[in-house]
Structures are given as C-alpha cells and as structure tokens.
MARVO-423033 format. One record per residue: chain; z, y, x of N, C-alpha, C in turn. Coordinates in steps of 0.05 Angstrom, whole numbers, padded with zeros to 5 digits. Each point is the difference from the previous one (the first is absolute). Example, Ala and Ser with C-alpha at 12.3 -4.5 7.8 and 13.67 -1.06 7.14 Angstrom:
// MARVO-423033
   kette     n.up   n.north   n.east    ca.up   ca.north   ca.east     c.up   c.north   c.east
       A    00156    -00114    00264    00000      00024    -00018    00000     00024    00018
       A   -00014     00021   -00007    00001      00024     00016    00014     00022   -00015
END
This chain:
// MARVO-423033
   kette     n.up   n.north   n.east    ca.up   ca.north   ca.east     c.up   c.north   c.east
       A   -00193    -00778   -00150    00001      00033     00027    00032    -00008    00005
       A    00019    -00023   -00007    00012     -00001     00021    00004    -00019    00026
       A   -00018    -00012    00005   -00013     -00011     00032   -00011     00014    00012
       A   -00019     00024   -00010   -00021      00002     00011    00000     00037   -00001
       A   -00013     00017    00009    00005      00032     00009   -00016     00004   -00023
       A    00016     00031   -00016   -00023      00006    -00017   -00006     00021    00002
       A   -00026     00013   -00008   -00014      00025     00003   -00016     00005   -00021
       A   -00006     00031   -00001   -00017      00006    -00022   -00023     00009    00013
       A   -00023    -00003    00005   -00024      00005     00014   -00014     00020   -00002
       A    00006     00006   -00022   -00004      00036     00001    00010     00021    00014
       A    00033    -00009   -00006    00012      00025     00017    00015    -00012    00030
       A   -00026    -00015    00015   -00005     -00004     00026   -00005     00030    00012
       A    00017     00007    00026    00004      00025     00010   -00025     00004    00014
       A   -00027    -00018    00004   -00017      00012     00009   -00020     00015   -00026
       A    00008    -00003   -00019   -00007      00009    -00020    00005     00036   -00008
       A    00027     00013    00010   -00003      00018     00005    00002     00012    00022
       A   -00011    -00007    00020   -00010      00011     00038   -00025     00026   -00002
       A   -00004    -00004   -00027   -00025      00030     00002   -00003     00017   -00024
       A   -00010     00024    00002   -00004      00008    -00036    00025     00030    00013
       A   -00012     00011   -00024    00028      00028     00004    00025    -00007   -00010
       A    00018     00006    00002    00036     -00004    -00004   -00002     00009   -00042
       A    00005    -00027   -00008   -00001      00010    -00031    00021     00023   -00013
       A   -00012     00013   -00008    00017      00024    -00018    00001    -00010   -00025
       A    00011    -00013   -00009    00000     -00019    -00037    00011    -00021    00001
       A    00002    -00017    00017    00018     -00020    -00003    00019     00002    00032
       A    00032     00000   -00005    00020      00004     00023   -00002    -00026    00006
       A   -00012    -00030   -00010    00011     -00022     00010   -00026    -00004    00023
       A   -00020     00001   -00017   -00025      00000     00022   -00002     00018    00021
       A    00012     00033   -00006    00006      00008     00024    00015    -00004    00026
       A    00025    -00009   -00003    00020     -00021     00015   -00018    -00018    00012
       A   -00006    -00017   -00016   -00011     -00025     00019   -00030     00011    00019
       A   -00018     00018    00000   -00014      00009     00011    00016     00011    00019
       A    00022     00013    00001    00011      00014     00019    00014    -00026    00021
       A    00013    -00026   -00011    00001     -00010     00013   -00010    -00023    00017
       A   -00035     00001   -00015   -00024     -00009     00014   -00013     00003    00020
       A    00014     00034    00004   -00007      00010     00020    00009     00007    00026
       A    00025    -00011    00001    00016     -00003     00025    00024     00034   -00010
       A    00003     00011   -00026    00011      00013     00015    00032    -00006   -00013
       A    00015     00014    00019    00035     -00004    -00008    00009     00023   -00018
       A    00004    -00012   -00021    00005      00015    -00023    00026     00014   -00002
       A    00008     00031    00007    00030      00000    -00003    00012     00016   -00034
       A    00016    -00024   -00015    00003      00012    -00020    00030     00006   -00006
       A    00003     00032   -00007    00026      00004    -00003    00017    -00004   -00026
       A    00023    -00008    00006    00004     -00012    -00027    00008     00031   -00022
       A   -00003    -00009   -00030   -00002      00017    -00019    00016    -00019   -00019
       A    00003     00019   -00023    00027     -00015    -00019    00001     00020   -00026
       A   -00007     00025   -00002   -00004      00017    -00013   -00028     00019   -00005
       A    00008     00014   -00019   -00033      00031     00001    00010     00010    00022
       A    00022     00012    00010    00002      00018     00024   -00002    -00013    00024
       A    00001    -00021    00009   -00007     -00022     00020   -00031     00003    00008
       A   -00009    -00008   -00027   -00035     -00017    -00001   -00005     00035    00009
       A    00003     00024   -00021   -00016      00023     00016    00008     00005    00024
       A    00017    -00001    00007    00012      00006     00025   -00023    -00007    00020
       A    00000    -00034    00001   -00021     -00014     00009   -00031     00014   -00003
       A   -00014     00004   -00026   -00022      00014    -00009   -00006     00024    00014
       A    00020     00011    00001   -00005      00034     00010    00001     00000    00034
       A    00008    -00021    00012   -00007      00005     00021   -00028    -00008    00011
       A   -00008    -00026   -00008   -00028     -00004     00010   -00005    -00014    00025
       A    00023    -00004    00009    00004     -00020     00021   -00006    -00031    00000
       A    00000    -00007   -00025    00017     -00027    -00002   -00035    -00016   -00022
       A   -00006    -00030    00008   -00023     -00011    -00009    00013    -00018   -00019
       A    00031     00000   -00014    00004     -00015    -00014    00038     00000   -00003
       A    00016    -00012   -00026    00017      00013    -00012    00013    -00028   -00001
       A    00025    -00003   -00009    00014     -00027     00009    00031     00006   -00019
       A   -00001    -00013   -00024    00022      00010    -00016    00018    -00026    00007
       A    00030     00008    00016    00018     -00004     00001    00011    -00014   -00018
       A    00008    -00031    00001    00019     -00004    -00027    00026     00012    00011
       A    00017    -00003    00028    00017      00019    -00003    00007     00025   -00009
       A   -00023     00014    00010    00005      00030    -00007    00002     00000   -00027
       A   -00026    -00015   -00016    00001     -00001    -00032    00023     00002   -00014
       A    00009    -00030    00007    00029      00002    -00017    00026     00018    00014
       A   -00004     00011    00015    00017      00022     00015   -00004     00027   -00027
       A   -00026     00004   -00001   -00008      00027    -00015   -00001    -00010   -00031
       A   -00009    -00017   -00003   -00002     -00005    -00026    00026    -00012   -00013
       A    00009    -00011    00012    00035     -00007    -00014    00023     00009    00015
       A   -00005     00005    00023    00017      00006     00016    00024    -00018    00007
       A   -00008    -00021    00010    00011     -00028     00004   -00018    -00007    00025
       A    00022    -00017    00021   -00012     -00022     00021   -00025    -00017   -00007
       A   -00007    -00013    00026   -00024     -00008    -00008    00010    -00032    00004
       A    00010    -00007   -00025    00015     -00031     00000   -00007    -00007   -00029
       A   -00027    -00012    00000   -00009     -00003    -00023   -00004     00005   -00029
       A    00007     00035   -00007    00008      00013    -00025   -00027     00007   -00015
       A   -00005     00012    00016   -00032      00010    -00021   -00023    -00020   -00001
       A   -00004     00010   -00022   -00020     -00033    -00020   -00030     00008    00006
       A   -00007    -00015   -00014   -00043      00005     00008   -00007     00032   -00021
       A    00015    -00001   -00018    00001      00025    -00013   -00007     00022    00017
       A    00029     00002    00018    00011      00033     00012   -00026    -00011    00017
       A   -00012    -00015    00012   -00016      00001     00024   -00026     00008   -00007
       A   -00007    -00013   -00022   -00035      00010    -00019    00005     00028   -00003
       A    00024     00008   -00021   -00004      00030    -00008   -00008     00017    00030
       A    00015    -00004    00022    00008      00018     00021   -00030    -00001    00016
       A   -00007    -00028   -00007   -00040     -00001     00018   -00005     00012   -00015
       A   -00014     00000   -00033   -00012      00019    -00014    00004     00027    00003
       A    00017     00013    00011    00004      00026    -00008   -00003     00017    00036
       A   -00002    -00030    00019   -00006      00009     00024   -00036     00003    00006
       A   -00004    -00029   -00006   -00032      00011    -00004   -00015     00013   -00014
       A    00014     00005   -00012   -00021      00024    -00019   -00002     00025    00009
       A    00017     00011    00023   -00002      00023     00010   -00028    -00005    00009
       A   -00005    -00013    00021   -00026     -00004     00018   -00008    -00027   -00004
       A   -00021    -00003   -00025    00002     -00033    -00006   -00028    -00008    00029
       A   -00001     00005    00016   -00020     -00012     00023    00014    -00007    00023
       A    00026     00013    00004    00015     -00008     00013    00016    -00021    00011
       A   -00001    -00022    00017    00014     -00026    -00004    00023     00001   -00003
       A    00012    -00011   -00014    00036     -00011    -00001    00014    -00027   -00008
       A    00012    -00007    00018    00003     -00019     00006    00033    -00006   -00008
       A    00000    -00022   -00017    00030      00004    -00007    00021    -00027    00003
       A    00023     00003    00002    00021     -00014    -00006   -00002    -00025   -00029
       A    00005    -00026    00011   -00002     -00009    -00036    00023    -00021    00010
       A    00017    -00002    00020    00024     -00015     00006   -00004    -00026   -00004
       A    00007    -00019   -00019   -00007     -00028    -00001   -00018    -00001   -00018
       A   -00012     00025   -00021   -00014     -00021    -00012    00006     00020   -00026
       A    00029    -00013   -00007    00004      00017    -00020    00018    -00026   -00015
       A   -00013    -00028    00006    00005     -00023    -00003   -00011    -00027   -00001
       A   -00016    -00012   -00018   -00015     -00033     00022   -00024     00009   -00009
       A   -00021    -00019   -00001   -00024      00000     00001   -00017     00028   -00017
       A    00010    -00010   -00031   -00014      00014    -00020    00008     00027    00002
       A    00036     00008    00014   -00006      00024    -00002   -00008     00019    00021
       A   -00004    -00024    00032   -00020      00023     00016   -00015     00004   -00005
       A   -00012    -00021   -00022   -00029      00009    -00009   -00006     00031   -00010
       A    00022     00002   -00019    00001      00019    -00010    00004     00023    00007
       A    00012    -00010    00022    00009      00030     00017   -00015     00013    00012
       A   -00033    -00020    00013   -00014      00003     00015   -00028     00024   -00020
       A    00007    -00008   -00013   -00023      00005    -00023    00003     00025   -00018
       A    00035     00001    00006    00004      00033    -00009   -00001     00018    00022
       A    00010    -00002    00023   -00008      00006     00024   -00025     00012   -00005
       A   -00020    -00015   -00009   -00039      00008     00009   -00002     00020   -00022
       A    00002    -00007   -00021    00010      00015    -00023    00002     00034    00008
       A    00031     00005    00013    00011      00024     00013   -00014     00013    00011
       A   -00017    -00010    00018   -00022      00009     00022    00007    -00014    00025
       A    00013    -00011    00006    00018     -00004     00022   -00025    -00022    00025
       A    00004     00011    00019   -00015     -00019     00022    00005    -00020    00001
       A    00025    -00009    00001    00005     -00029     00019    00036     00006   -00010
       A    00014    -00030   -00007    00028      00001     00016    00009    -00034    00015
       A    00019     00015   -00002    00012     -00032     00022    00021    -00010   -00016
       A    00000    -00023    00005    00021     -00014    -00013    00011    -00024    00019
       A    00026    -00006    00000    00024      00005     00021    00008    -00049   -00005
       A    00007    -00009    00017    00021     -00027    -00002    00026     00011   -00001
       A    00013     00017   -00010    00026     -00007    -00003    00011    -00012   -00029
       A    00023    -00001   -00008    00011     -00010    -00027   -00008     00027   -00014
       A    00012    -00011   -00025   -00014      00025    -00028    00034     00024    00004
       A    00016    -00008    00009    00022      00014     00004   -00003     00014    00024
       A   -00031     00005    00014   -00006      00022     00026    00013     00021    00012
       A    00000     00011    00015    00005      00023     00021   -00018     00000    00011
       A    00004     00038    00012   -00007      00011     00015   -00017    -00022    00033
       A   -00031     00008    00009    00011     -00027     00018    00014     00006    00029
       A    00015     00029   -00001    00017      00008     00024    00035    -00001   -00008
       A    00005    -00011   -00012    00019     -00010    -00010    00004    -00027    00003
       A    00035    -00012    00011    00000     -00035    -00003    00003    -00011   -00008
       A    00007    -00030   -00005    00010     -00021    -00027   -00028    -00002   -00011
       A   -00028     00000    00008   -00019     -00011    -00007   -00003    -00028   -00009
       A   -00003    -00004   -00029   -00013     -00031    -00006   -00022    -00001   -00002
       A   -00013    -00019    00003   -00033     -00006    -00003   -00008    -00018   -00022
       A   -00018    -00005   -00010   -00008     -00025    -00006   -00012    -00014    00008
       A   -00006    -00021   -00004   -00004     -00025     00024   -00037     00021   -00002
       A   -00017    -00018    00018   -00025     -00005     00007   -00020     00004   -00025
       A    00009    -00025   -00010   -00019     -00009    -00031   -00003     00026   -00015
       A    00029     00005   -00003    00000      00027    -00022   -00011     00023    00005
       A    00000     00009    00030   -00012      00018     00009   -00030    -00004    00001
       A   -00011    -00017   -00007   -00028     -00002     00005   -00013    -00004   -00023
       A    00014    -00008   -00021   -00003      00004    -00029    00001     00028   -00010
       A    00014     00011    00018    00002      00040    -00010   -00031     00006    00011
       A   -00009    -00008    00026   -00016      00009    -00006   -00030    -00009   -00002
       A   -00008    -00032   -00005   -00013     -00005    -00018    00001     00015   -00025
       A    00016     00006   -00018    00005      00012    -00027   -00008     00029    00003
       A    00005     00014    00021   -00001      00030     00007   -00038     00005    00004
       A   -00003    -00020    00019   -00042     -00009     00003   -00004    -00005   -00019
       A    00003    -00022   -00017   -00020     -00013    -00034    00007     00034   -00012
       A    00022     00007   -00009   -00001      00019    -00012   -00025     00032    00008
       A   -00001    -00003    00026   -00010      00022     00008   -00029    -00009   -00008
       A   -00004    -00021    00002   -00044     -00013    -00002    00005    -00003   -00021
       A    00016    -00003   -00019   -00009      00004    -00035   -00002     00034   -00012
       A    00002     00021    00018   -00004      00015    -00008   -00031     00009    00005
       A   -00021     00008   -00011   -00024     -00008     00013   -00007     00027    00018
       A   -00013     00001    00012   -00009      00014     00023    00021     00013    00023
       A    00025    -00003    00004    00023      00004     00009    00001    -00002    00024
       A    00006     00012    00022    00002      00005     00021    00033     00001    00007
       A    00008    -00006   -00017    00040     -00004     00003    00006    -00003    00029
       A    00022     00014    00011    00001     -00026     00026    00023    -00007   -00006
       A    00011    -00020    00014    00025     -00020    -00002    00009    -00001    00029
       A    00014     00012    00000    00020     -00003     00025    00025    -00021   -00013
       A    00003    -00014    00024    00029     -00025    -00003    00015     00009    00026
       A    00028     00008   -00008    00020      00003     00016    00016    -00024    00006
       A    00010     00001    00021    00020     -00025     00004    00024     00020    00016
       A    00029    -00011   -00008    00024      00011     00006    00023    -00020    00015
       A   -00027    -00027    00012    00022     -00029     00014   -00005     00014    00031
       A   -00007     00024    00007    00007      00000     00029    00036    -00004    00001
       A    00014     00026   -00013    00027      00002     00002    00019    -00027    00000
       A   -00017    -00012   -00025    00008     -00025    -00010    00007    -00028    00008
       A   -00032    -00004    00014   -00006     -00028     00014   -00005    -00002    00023
       A   -00014     00030    00005   -00011     -00005     00029   -00025     00013   -00004
       A   -00015     00009    00021   -00035      00003     00008   -00012    -00026   -00015
       A   -00001    -00021    00021   -00014     -00020    -00017   -00010    -00003   -00037
       A    00027     00006   -00001    00003     -00015    -00033   -00019     00030   -00017
       A   -00002     00017    00017   -00004      00027    -00004   -00025    -00001   -00006
       A   -00012    -00005    00014   -00041     -00005     00014   -00003    -00025   -00014
       A    00018    -00026   -00005   -00011     -00018    -00007   -00008     00007   -00039
       A    00025     00020   -00006   -00011      00001    -00036   -00008     00029    00001
       A   -00015     00015    00017   -00021      00017    -00006   -00023    -00009    00009
       A    00000    -00025    00010   -00025     -00021     00014   -00008    -00015   -00034
       A    00018     00001   -00004    00005     -00017    -00030   -00020     00019   -00018
       A    00015     00025   -00011   -00007      00025    -00010   -00029    -00005   -00004
       A   -00013     00008    00027   -00029     -00001     00015   -00008    -00014   -00019
       A   -00001    -00024    00009   -00023     -00022    -00020    00010     00004   -00027
       A    00013     00004   -00011   -00003      00006    -00027   -00016     00026   -00011
       A   -00003     00012    00017   -00022      00021     00004   -00001     00028   -00013
       A    00037     00007    00020    00013      00022     00005   -00024     00012    00018
       A    00000     00032   -00004   -00019      00014     00011    00017     00017    00035
       A    00016    -00004   -00008    00014      00028     00023    00027    -00016    00008
       A    00010    -00004    00016    00038     -00012     00004    00010     00013    00019
       A    00028     00002   -00010    00028      00020    -00008    00019    -00023    00016
       A    00003     00004    00025    00024     -00005     00010    00020     00022    00002
       A    00027    -00014   -00016    00025      00034    -00002    00011    -00007    00013
       A    00004     00019    00020    00029     -00004     00020   -00001    -00005    00027
       A   -00027     00002    00001   -00011     -00012     00030    00026     00014    00013
       A    00007    -00018    00028    00018      00014     00018   -00010     00011    00021
       A   -00026     00009    00012   -00016     -00003     00026   -00027     00012   -00003
       A   -00003     00009    00021   -00047      00004     00003   -00007    -00023    00001
       A    00013    -00022    00020   -00006     -00023     00001   -00013    -00023   -00023
       A    00018     00006   -00029    00003     -00013    -00019   -00023     00013   -00012
       A   -00006     00030   -00005   -00022      00008    -00012   -00020    -00020    00012
       A   -00006     00014    00034   -00026     -00018     00000   -00002    -00025    00001
       A    00013    -00022   -00009   -00010     -00022     00002   -00003     00001   -00034
       A    00014     00010   -00012   -00010     -00002    -00028   -00029     00006   -00006
       A   -00005     00023    00010   -00025      00009     00003   -00023    -00007    00011
       A    00007    -00023    00027   -00018     -00019     00008   -00006    -00028   -00010
       A    00026    -00009   -00017   -00011     -00016    -00015   -00012    -00006   -00019
       A    00005     00023   -00019   -00021      00005    -00026   -00019     00018    00016
       A   -00009     00003    00008   -00030      00019     00007   -00019    -00019   -00009
       A   -00021     00010   -00014    00000      00032    -00009    00007     00011   -00024
       A    00023    -00019   -00006    00009      00017    -00023    00018     00020    00002
       A    00010     00013   -00018    00011      00031     00010    00030    -00014   -00004
       A    00019     00009    00017    00027      00008    -00002    00011     00025   -00013
       A    00025     00002   -00010    00017      00017    -00003    00020     00003    00006
       A   -00004     00027    00015    00033      00008     00012    00027     00007   -00017
       A    00011    -00005    00001    00020      00026    -00019    00019     00011    00026
       A   -00001     00030    00001    00012      00008     00020    00030     00021   -00013
       A    00017     00000    00003    00032      00008    -00011    00016    -00002    00020
       A    00003     00028    00002    00020      00004     00026    00029     00000   -00019
       A    00016    -00010    00018    00027     -00007    -00008    00000    -00031   -00007
       A   -00018    -00003    00003   -00006     -00033    -00022    00008    -00032    00024
       A   -00008    -00014   -00005    00005     -00025     00017   -00028    -00001    00020
       A   -00028     00016   -00004   -00012     -00004     00015   -00001     00025    00017
       A    00001     00007    00027   -00010      00023     00016   -00007     00016   -00006
       A   -00003     00024    00003   -00015      00029    -00008   -00032    -00006    00019
       A   -00013    -00010   -00007   -00024     -00008     00003   -00015     00030   -00011
       A   -00025     00002    00023   -00018      00025    -00005   -00029    -00010    00001
       A   -00018     00008   -00015   -00020     -00002    -00018   -00018    -00005    00025
       A    00006     00021    00021   -00026     -00005     00021    00007    -00031    00007
       A    00017    -00008   -00005    00011     -00030     00012   -00013    -00027   -00019
       A    00007     00003   -00033   -00024     -00005    -00008   -00022    -00008    00005
       A   -00009     00030    00002   -00032     -00003     00004   -00009    -00018    00022
       A    00014     00015    00029   -00010     -00029     00024   -00004    -00018   -00002
       A    00028    -00014   -00023   -00005     -00032    -00010   -00013    -00005   -00012
       A   -00011     00013   -00025   -00014      00003    -00017    00008    -00013   -00022
       A    00023     00015   -00009    00006      00001    -00028   -00012     00023   -00023
       A   -00001    -00023   -00023   -00015      00007    -00023    00009     00019   -00010
       A    00019     00000   -00009    00013      00026    -00021    00031    -00002    00012
       A    00014     00027   -00001    00029      00011     00006   -00002     00010   -00022
       A    00028    -00008   -00009    00010      00010    -00016    00029     00018    00002
       A    00015     00022   -00005    00012      00016     00004    00026     00001   -00023
       A    00009    -00027   -00019    00005      00009    -00025    00020     00021   -00006
       A    00019     00003    00011    00014      00013    -00006    00007     00034    00014
       A   -00023     00010    00013    00003      00020     00013   -00001     00022   -00018
       A   -00015     00007   -00021    00000      00017    -00016    00035     00001   -00019
       A    00007    -00024   -00002    00024      00002    -00020    00028     00006    00029
       A    00002    -00011    00013    00022      00010     00020   -00012     00026   -00001
       A   -00018     00017    00010   -00002      00027     00006    00010     00014   -00022
       A   -00006    -00012   -00024    00011      00020    -00017    00033    -00003   -00008
       A    00010    -00020    00014    00029     -00006    -00021    00017     00028    00029
       A   -00019    -00001    00025    00004      00016     00018    00009     00025   -00007
       A   -00032     00010   -00003   -00007      00023    -00015    00020     00010   -00024
       A    00002    -00010   -00020    00009     -00008    -00034    00036     00012    00019
       A    00012    -00009    00017    00028     -00001     00004    00001     00025    00017
       A   -00027     00019    00015    00007      00015     00022    00000     00025   -00024
       A   -00016    -00002   -00013   -00002      00013    -00023    00025     00014   -00024
       A    00004    -00027   -00006    00030      00005    -00009    00021     00012    00013
       A   -00005    -00001    00029    00030      00005     00022   -00001     00030   -00004
       A   -00021     00006    00009   -00015      00035    -00004    00014     00006   -00021
       A   -00009    -00010   -00029    00011      00013    -00020    00025     00007   -00005
       A    00014    -00027    00013    00031      00000    -00008    00007     00029    00024
       A   -00001     00000    00021    00000      00015     00028   -00008     00030   -00006
       A   -00017     00011   -00012   -00018      00023    -00003   -00002     00013   -00028
       A    00001    -00025   -00023   -00001      00004    -00029   -00037     00011   -00008
       A   -00009    -00004    00019   -00023      00011    -00002   -00033    -00018    00007
       A   -00019    -00010   -00011   -00017     -00017     00008   -00020     00008    00025
       A   -00001     00026    00004   -00023      00012     00006   -00007    -00010    00032
       A    00026    -00002    00015   -00010     -00021     00027   -00017    -00015   -00008
       A    00003    -00020   -00024   -00013     -00027     00002   -00021    -00009   -00007
       A   -00009     00026   -00032   -00024      00004    -00002   -00027     00007    00016
       A    00009     00019    00022   -00015      00015     00014   -00023    -00003   -00007
       A    00003     00014   -00015   -00024      00029    -00019   -00021    -00023   -00014
       A    00017    -00023   -00014   -00028     -00018    -00011    00027     00003   -00029
       A   -00010     00013   -00013    00001      00016    -00024   -00006    -00031   -00027
       A    00009     00009   -00024   -00026     -00014    -00015   -00021    -00004   -00010
       A   -00016     00017    00010   -00032     -00004     00002    00000    -00010    00020
       A    00002     00007    00032   -00007     -00017     00017    00013    -00032   -00004
       A    00015    -00005   -00013    00001     -00029     00000   -00019    -00012   -00022
       A    00002     00021   -00018   -00014     -00023    -00023   -00030     00003    00015
       A   -00010     00016    00013   -00026     -00009     00018    00001    -00029    00022
       A    00018     00000    00016    00006     -00026     00006    00000    -00012   -00016
       A    00004    -00003   -00034   -00005     -00019    -00013   -00021     00000   -00020
       A   -00026     00008    00009   -00029      00003    -00008   -00004     00027   -00019
       A    00013     00014   -00001   -00002      00030    -00021   -00021     00003    00000
       A   -00012     00004    00021   -00034      00016     00001   -00009    -00022   -00013
       A   -00002    -00020    00002   -00029     -00017    -00013    00011    -00012   -00028
       A    00028     00020   -00017    00000     -00005    -00022   -00007     00018   -00010
       A    00006     00031    00003   -00015      00029    -00002   -00029    -00005   -00009
       A   -00009    -00008    00026   -00030     -00004     00001   -00007    -00016   -00018
       A   -00001    -00025    00006   -00009     -00014    -00040    00012     00012   -00022
       A    00023     00015   -00009   -00006      00012    -00018   -00013     00020   -00004
       A   -00005     00017    00016   -00028      00019    -00002   -00018    -00012    00004
       A   -00014    -00024    00004   -00026     -00004     00003    00000    -00009   -00029
       A    00014    -00014   -00016   -00002     -00001    -00026   -00001     00010   -00030
       A    00004     00028    00018    00009      00015    -00018    00021     00020   -00008
       A    00030    -00012    00013    00021      00005    -00003    00009     00022    00005
       A    00022     00021   -00018    00006      00013     00020    00029     00008    00002
       A    00003    -00024   -00008    00045      00003     00003    00011     00003    00026
       A   -00014    -00006    00018    00009      00002     00029   -00012     00016    00007
       A   -00016     00018   -00013   -00012      00025     00018    00021     00013    00018
       A    00002     00008    00016    00026      00033     00012    00019    -00030    00015
       A   -00002    -00027    00002    00021      00000    -00001    00002     00000    00036
END
C-alpha cells in the first residue's frame, strides 16, 4: 500500500450514481449525492439547538459537526486541541439521533493519536451514526486552521493517518463511511506542498480532499482540476484566512462539499449578547423572544413528535400539552 494507490472497489463512485437516495444509511446517501455531482452545502452544527434549526429549515442536504464550535459549545474553550474523542463522539451521537438519515460530516482533528487511536476514532464515529470525518496533518497540539503558527507532521505520518482511517473503515463490514483528508500545509509550506500531501492522501484511499485556508478561487479551481473526479471540500469561514467565497462560485468550479463551520455558533454569540443587553436596558425579554414562548421553543425541539409518539402507544402523560 505504500508504493501504490489503495482503493475499495465496492466504494467506487460508479456504484452510487443510480437508484433512490438512501433513507437508511447517511454515509450511503452522502456518497450517492457526491457521485451524482451535487455540491453539498453543510452548515456547521454543534449541539441540539443548532442541529434542530438546520433540520427545521429543510433547505440543506447535510450537516457539518464543527470541531471549533463543538469545543466552544461543549467546553467553553477555543479550538486548540482541548476537546477529546469522547467530547466529539457524545455530541455526534446526539446530533445524529435527531434525524438518522441526514448525513453529518464531523471534524476529527488529528484522529486523537496514533494509528490504533485513529482506527478507534473512525469506528466510534461510524457507531455514532456519522457519514464521514476529516483528519488533518497538524501536530497533536493542533489549532483552528484559521489561526497562525500551525505546525505539521511529516508527509509520511500524514499518510499513515489516512491509511489507518481507511483500513479501519474497511474493517466495518458494509460501511460506506467517507474519509476526508485535510492538509493545513498551504499556510506553512505553500500550495505545491499542500497539493503533494493531498495527492499522497488520495493514493492512500481518501475519498474527499480538503485544502484548508485557500487564498483565492484559482487555488480552489486548481485543486478541483488536479483531483477530479475525486470531490473537493471547501471550508467557508467569513473573517478567516480565506476570502468570503460564495456557494455559487464553488458550484461553478465543481466543488463537492461546502462547509460553514461556525456560522451558527457566531450567530448565537451575537444573538445572546444582544438579548442580554436588551434585558439590562429594558428589564424585560419581550423584545427578544419575538412571540416564541416555551411551547413554541419546544416545538422547534421536536415536541410534536414526542407527544404524538406517546399518544400512539397509549400514553396520556402529555395529553393537553
């Protein structure tokens, strides 16, 4: 495997180009959409409220469990290698349970350790109900890809991480789980080195390639052309090191997946701060809730489904709620 490309024939994209989209297996559904040329837009989620908002909107085909937003929401900490595998898995289990057919892609940082730990990460992510993950080439004390001072492991260690993830996936019988290889080399060593690392990851069996922190559309276009027909993931983060790309631009170029990692988390920070300021100024929360009382809030969280199920099985505990 070190000297030639690795692939799993069962997972060849040609096997996913026809037939109805799966309503049972989210990883299969994600592969089908990618094989059919969809540009999948996946907003960042990090807890039950953010996931319910995406699911209730109905306009998205997938979700992205952001490592930065999950670390912030779950721990109140910055994205600097503080969250653990357990933090990510527990959050993923909850998000995936809300609508099991919805593909959720999750950040897996560096895989949380060596090859054995990466294998454990992949298998726990699969059991949690996720459709895919991405693993990067930063050192274990990693940071958000849009912060400075990043340090990378060698090409060889990055390749080993991807091999471990791919082989671990293939040990799970019938799994269509997607392995995404992310390189942060652009800011550290330049574009050519980043492409070389992604080429190595592709030869190790990565299903999707993710070049972090791209500087312009030409770099995105070149990356898409270099790896076609293998899909490319584009990270869209306003205020980060990349320009503020538009989904329409990504579609025109042929990007496979667009993620918006912190769109919900940043919106929540602004909204909560504004709400608190309003309470301080007016002594009331009336202007903030905008008519959304407790019941309306719980309805966003799935109240109707809970009460209907209770009634269906003969329960009366929630009658009249």
